[in-house]
Residue, then its C-alpha position, 0 to 999 in steps of 0.5 A: x619521476x616527475x611531471x613537469x616540476x611537480x613529483x608523482x606523489x605529490x600529485x597523486x593524492x589530490x587526484x583521488x580525493x577529487x574521485x571520492x568526491x566525484x562519485x559522492x556528488x554523483x550520488x546525492x544528486x542523482x542523474x534524472x530519469x532519462x526516459x528510457x524504457x524499463x520493463x520492470x514494474x512496482x505493486x503493493x502486496x496485497x493489492x487491498x486490505x480492510x482497515x478500521x481506525x486504530x488498526x494496524x497492517x503490514x504492507x509490502x511493496x514488491x518489484x518484477x524484472x528489476x535489473x540485479x544490477x539496480x542497487x536501490x530502490x525508492x518508493x514516493x507513497x502518496x495517501x488520499x482521502x485518509x490520514x494514515x501512519x506508517x512505520x516499521x519500515x525494512x528492508x526485505x526480499x531481494x534487498x534483505x541485505x541492504x540499509x533503510x532511507x526513511x521514512x521520510x515526510x516529502x511535502x505530505x507524502x512519504x519517502x522511503x528507500x533501500x539501498x543494497x551494495x553489490x545490487x538486488x540479490x533476484x529480479x522479482x520479489x519482496x523489496x520493502x514492508x512497512x505497518x500502516x496504521x488508519x488514524x482516521x475513521x471513515x467509510x469508502x474505499x481510499x488508497x495509497x499511491x506510489x508518486x513518480x517526477x522529482x529525486x524522491x520520486x517511485x524509481x529504482x537507481x542502476x548506474x548512478x541513474x534515475x529510473x522510472x518503473x514501468x507501472x505501478x500498483x495500488x493500494x485499495x484500502x476498505x474502512x468499516x463496513x456501513x451493512x445493517x440488518x433490521x426488521x421491516x416492520x420493527x413492531x408486529x403484533x400476533x395474536x396468540x395462534x395467528x400468523x404474519x409475515x415480516x421481513x428482515x432486510x440487510x442494507x448498505x451492503x458493497x457493490x451498490x447493494x442496497x438492500x436484500x431481504x429475508x421473507x419469515x412467517x412468525x406464529x405466536x405461541x403459548x408462553x409468548x413464544x415464536x415459530x418460524x416457517x416459510x423461509x424466502x430470498x428477496x431482493x437478491 
């Protein structure tokens, strides 16, 4: 059988090649987010951790309400106020059979994705885990966020289209504590048999608490030892 002057067999192979190229180009250049109202959400687990310089914690990113037809999830992780290293990433949970893409540096942020043939195995659950190491010292609360926008923005892919999550949770990271104890006064003379009052203070507690006081009475006894009495809390 012929179409025009060409046998069908001669035109079948070029058509197949064109189809394969079209699929590949659709994957490499996905459709930008369409603005469709997704109900899926994404969040870190746990949502807050304590991490000192040189320490490493495993952090998970989970999804909720993800369409089962979503075959790829990707996350653009941005850091604020500190230097972190992301390593040891792996696909887990609803993407446990998927393959990992990244981590890759994207203008100072970190892009990581999981892709799974046939789509997600569930709508709710973990999707990816990674090790987070803190490289710089400091105190106070820092954080990681999930950025959106552009081809590497936090999103999922469904039917070749890129869809942004309805909401994104962040990760709060506390540094080493500034809390410390001290006596007030820091020097005290107590003659034998006499009693003086002193205060143990705790400063630098979180949540804006500057000072917690524990009042006690010291009595000098023979042999250079002391007895303590009348404990009381103040400044709470």
